[in-house]
C-alpha positions as CSV (number, residue, x, y, z in Angstrom):
1,M,0.0,0.0,0.0
2,Q,1.2,3.5,-0.8
3,K,0.3,6.2,1.6
4,K,0.0,10.0,1.0
5,T,-1.0,12.5,3.6
6,K,-1.6,16.3,3.9
7,K,-1.8,17.9,7.3
8,T,-2.8,21.5,8.2
9,S,-2.2,23.6,11.3
10,V,-5.9,23.5,12.2
11,I,-6.5,22.5,15.8
12,A,-9.9,21.2,17.1
13,Q,-11.2,19.8,20.3
14,H,-14.1,18.1,18.4
15,K,-13.3,16.3,15.2
16,S,-15.3,14.6,12.4
17,L,-14.1,11.7,10.3
18,S,-15.1,10.9,6.7
19,I,-13.8,7.8,5.1
20,Q,-14.1,6.4,1.5
21,F,-13.2,2.9,0.5
22,S,-13.2,0.8,-2.6
23,L,-11.5,-2.3,-3.9
24,D,-8.7,0.0,-5.1
25,G,-8.0,1.9,-1.9
26,F,-9.0,3.7,1.3
27,S,-9.0,7.4,2.1
28,F,-10.0,9.5,5.1
29,C,-10.5,13.1,6.0
30,I,-10.5,14.6,9.5
31,S,-12.0,18.0,10.0
32,N,-13.1,20.4,12.7
33,S,-16.6,19.4,13.5
34,T,-17.7,23.0,14.3
35,T,-16.0,25.0,11.6
36,K,-15.6,22.2,9.0
37,E,-12.0,23.2,8.4
38,I,-9.9,20.3,7.2
39,I,-7.2,19.0,9.6
40,L,-5.8,16.1,7.7
41,F,-6.4,14.0,4.6
42,T,-4.8,10.6,4.0
43,E,-5.0,8.3,1.0
44,Y,-3.9,4.7,0.8
45,T,-3.6,3.2,-2.7
46,F,-3.4,-0.6,-3.1
47,A,-0.8,-2.0,-5.4
48,S,-3.7,-3.8,-7.2
49,P,-7.4,-4.0,-6.6
50,V,-8.4,-6.5,-3.9
51,A,-10.7,-9.3,-5.0
52,S,-13.4,-9.2,-2.4
53,P,-14.9,-7.1,0.4
54,E,-13.4,-9.7,2.9
55,L,-9.9,-8.9,1.6
56,L,-10.7,-5.2,1.6
57,L,-11.7,-5.4,5.3
58,E,-8.3,-7.0,6.1
59,K,-6.6,-4.0,4.5
60,I,-8.8,-1.5,6.4
61,I,-8.2,-3.3,9.7
62,H,-4.5,-3.0,9.1
63,V,-4.8,0.7,8.4
64,F,-6.9,1.3,11.5
65,D,-4.3,-0.7,13.6
66,T,-1.3,1.2,12.3
67,D,-2.4,4.8,11.5
68,K,-2.5,6.8,14.7
69,D,-4.6,9.5,13.2
70,L,-7.5,7.1,13.2
71,Q,-7.0,6.1,16.8
72,Q,-8.8,8.9,18.4
73,D,-12.4,9.9,19.3
74,F,-14.7,11.6,16.7
75,V,-18.0,13.3,17.3
76,S,-19.3,12.0,14.0
77,V,-18.3,9.5,11.4
78,F,-19.4,9.4,7.7
79,A,-18.5,6.5,5.4
80,V,-18.7,6.4,1.6
81,H,-19.0,3.0,-0.2
82,Q,-17.5,3.1,-3.6
83,N,-18.6,0.2,-5.7
84,N,-20.5,-0.7,-8.9
85,L,-23.3,-2.5,-7.0
86,A,-25.8,0.2,-7.4
87,T,-28.5,1.7,-9.6
88,L,-30.6,4.9,-9.7
89,V,-34.4,4.8,-9.3
90,P,-36.7,7.7,-10.0
91,T,-38.9,8.5,-6.9
92,P,-42.2,7.9,-8.7
93,L,-41.1,4.3,-9.4
94,F,-39.4,3.7,-6.0
95,D,-40.7,1.3,-3.4
96,R,-38.3,1.1,-0.4
97,N,-39.9,-2.1,0.8
98,N,-39.0,-4.0,-2.4
99,L,-35.5,-3.1,-3.4
100,A,-34.1,-6.3,-4.9
101,P,-35.8,-6.0,-8.3
102,Y,-34.1,-2.7,-9.0
103,L,-30.7,-4.4,-9.1
104,K,-31.5,-7.7,-10.8
105,Y,-30.8,-6.5,-14.3
106,T,-27.5,-4.7,-13.6
107,V,-26.0,-6.4,-10.5
108,K,-25.5,-10.0,-9.6
109,T,-27.1,-10.4,-6.2
110,L,-27.5,-13.2,-3.7
111,A,-30.5,-13.9,-1.5
112,T,-28.3,-13.0,1.5
113,D,-27.2,-9.6,0.2
114,F,-28.2,-6.6,2.3
115,I,-29.7,-4.0,0.0
116,T,-30.3,-0.4,1.1
117,Y,-30.9,3.0,-0.5
118,D,-30.0,6.7,-0.3
119,I,-32.5,9.5,-0.9
120,H,-30.9,12.3,-2.9
121,D,-31.0,15.8,-1.5
122,T,-31.9,17.8,-4.6
123,S,-33.6,15.6,-7.1
124,E,-36.3,13.0,-7.4
125,I,-34.1,10.0,-7.5
126,N,-32.8,7.3,-5.1
127,T,-29.7,5.2,-5.1
128,V,-30.3,1.5,-4.5
129,Y,-27.2,-0.4,-3.6
130,I,-25.4,-3.1,-1.8
131,P,-23.0,-1.8,0.9
132,Y,-20.0,-3.7,2.2
133,V,-21.8,-4.9,5.4
134,N,-18.6,-6.4,6.9
135,I,-16.9,-3.0,6.8
136,N,-20.0,-1.2,8.2
137,N,-19.9,-3.7,11.1
138,Y,-16.3,-3.0,11.7
139,I,-16.8,0.8,11.7
140,F,-19.7,0.4,14.1
141,Q,-17.5,-1.7,16.4
142,N,-14.9,1.1,16.4
143,F,-17.1,4.2,16.6
144,G,-20.7,3.3,17.3
145,E,-23.5,4.9,15.3
146,F,-22.4,6.5,12.0
147,E,-23.8,7.6,8.6
148,Y,-23.0,6.0,5.3
149,K,-23.9,6.6,1.6
150,H,-23.0,5.3,-1.8
151,H,-20.3,7.3,-3.6
152,S,-22.6,8.0,-6.6
153,T,-25.1,9.7,-4.2
154,V,-22.5,12.0,-2.8
155,L,-21.0,12.7,-6.3
156,I,-24.3,13.4,-8.0
157,N,-25.6,15.7,-5.2
158,K,-22.4,17.8,-5.2
159,L,-22.4,18.1,-9.0
160,L,-26.1,19.1,-9.2
161,A,-25.4,21.8,-6.6
162,Y,-22.3,22.9,-8.6
163,S,-24.2,23.1,-11.9
164,K,-27.3,24.7,-10.5
165,E,-26.8,28.2,-12.1
166,N,-25.5,26.9,-15.4
167,S,-27.9,26.9,-18.3
168,E,-25.7,24.7,-20.5
169,K,-25.4,20.9,-20.2
170,Q,-22.5,20.0,-17.9
171,F,-20.5,16.8,-18.8
172,F,-18.5,15.6,-15.8
173,V,-16.2,12.6,-15.7
174,H,-15.1,11.4,-12.3
175,V,-12.0,9.2,-12.7
176,S,-11.0,6.3,-10.4
177,P,-8.2,3.8,-11.1
178,N,-10.5,1.2,-12.8
179,H,-13.8,2.9,-13.5
180,I,-15.3,6.2,-14.4
181,D,-18.5,7.9,-13.3
182,I,-20.1,10.1,-16.0
183,V,-22.6,12.7,-14.8
184,V,-24.4,15.0,-17.1
185,C,-26.6,17.7,-15.6
186,K,-28.1,21.1,-16.4
187,E,-29.4,23.8,-14.1
188,G,-29.3,21.5,-11.1
189,N,-31.2,18.7,-12.9
190,L,-29.7,15.2,-13.6
191,I,-29.8,14.2,-17.3
192,F,-27.5,11.2,-17.2
193,Y,-25.5,9.1,-14.7
194,N,-23.7,5.8,-15.2
195,S,-20.5,4.1,-14.0
196,F,-18.2,2.2,-16.5
197,P,-15.2,-0.1,-15.9
198,Y,-12.1,0.4,-18.0
199,T,-8.7,-1.3,-18.3
200,T,-7.3,0.6,-21.3
201,K,-7.3,4.2,-22.5
202,E,-9.4,3.0,-25.5
203,D,-12.1,1.7,-23.1
204,F,-11.9,5.1,-21.3
205,I,-12.6,7.3,-24.4
206,Y,-15.1,4.8,-25.8
207,Y,-17.5,5.3,-22.9
208,I,-17.1,9.1,-23.0
209,L,-17.9,9.3,-26.7
210,F,-20.7,6.8,-26.4
211,V,-22.5,8.9,-23.8
212,A,-21.9,12.0,-25.7
213,E,-23.4,10.4,-28.8
214,Q,-26.4,9.1,-26.9
215,L,-27.1,12.6,-25.6
216,Q,-26.4,14.2,-29.0
217,M,-23.5,16.3,-27.5
218,N,-20.9,17.3,-30.1
219,P,-17.3,16.6,-28.9
220,D,-16.1,19.6,-30.8
221,S,-18.3,22.0,-28.8
222,F,-19.4,20.7,-25.4
223,Q,-17.2,21.2,-22.3
224,L,-15.9,18.1,-20.4
225,T,-14.9,18.5,-16.8
226,F,-12.5,16.0,-15.2
227,I,-12.6,15.2,-11.5
228,G,-10.6,12.7,-9.6
229,N,-7.6,10.5,-10.5
230,I,-6.4,12.1,-13.7
231,E,-3.7,14.5,-14.7
232,K,-3.0,16.6,-17.9
233,E,0.1,14.5,-18.7
234,S,-1.7,11.2,-18.5
235,D,-2.6,8.9,-21.4
236,L,-6.2,9.1,-20.4
237,Y,-6.2,12.9,-20.7
238,L,-4.3,12.9,-24.0
239,I,-6.6,10.4,-25.7
240,T,-9.6,12.3,-24.5
241,Y,-8.2,15.6,-25.9
242,T,-7.7,13.9,-29.3
243,Y,-11.5,13.6,-29.6
244,V,-13.0,16.2,-27.2
245,R,-11.8,19.8,-27.8
246,N,-12.9,21.6,-24.6
247,I,-11.6,20.0,-21.5
248,H,-10.8,21.4,-18.1
249,F,-10.4,20.2,-14.5
250,M,-12.9,21.0,-11.8
251,N,-12.2,24.3,-10.1
252,L,-13.1,23.7,-6.5
253,V,-14.1,26.4,-4.0
254,N,-12.2,24.5,-1.4
255,N,-8.5,25.0,-2.2
256,F,-7.2,22.5,0.3
257,F,-4.9,20.8,-2.3
258,V,-3.7,23.9,-4.1
259,D,0.1,23.8,-4.7
260,D,0.4,20.4,-3.1
261,E,2.9,18.0,-4.6
262,D,1.0,14.8,-3.9
263,F,-2.6,15.8,-4.6
264,S,-4.2,17.8,-7.4
265,N,-6.9,20.3,-6.4
266,H,-9.5,18.4,-8.5
267,S,-8.7,15.1,-6.8
268,N,-10.7,13.5,-4.0
269,F,-13.8,15.5,-4.8
270,I,-16.1,13.2,-2.9
271,L,-14.5,13.7,0.5
272,I,-13.0,17.1,0.2
273,A,-15.1,19.5,-1.9
């Protein structure tokens, strides 16, 4: 595991912890629970994706056992499950007492799977998903009651708020090591969301161009905004720029990572922005 950390001089008596985990890695952010100022951010990247939630839990237990920043009391804990075991359901079609059918066409489920949902803040949609219950149980054992959501819920809500005043369609690509989330919205309304796996740069650009074609958005004219694990020098950026003319990185109000050697300001949008 590779570890990267950024600390600030902020001091707080009462602290909040936000954590985000996937089969690719584990990140956490500690902030002043009163002022929301960030105290510390740490990212652990696995050498290769782990194969199961059980192996992921082993990695997380190791981090909690060895990272002293996690060995303290927090007034609140928020966890983000990042996986592809999810789907969006419009509120008029949503029945919270019958969740399994929503996943059966997109996710391989077992009768023993625990399925839950998030209600979105600003739109008439709900995220139905399978959280990593073993990790939830571990967090509860460490901290007691805590809140958790699926990463797509957090991402979509933040981007809808970000695009609320913009009358043009906004095309966002949130990049993770092995998958991308594409969010298209306009004036605070969600037009499109989906998550796609990729292993090559050709996979990567295929999904972007496929979504653009489906939404009749011209790659020569629409603006694409990157967030997450991508840099201007990367092959992913270069192949995208071959086909999409207007690209920029998310310009965050929170400048926690500005001028940082280890983190770009557009990275870690879900926990930091």
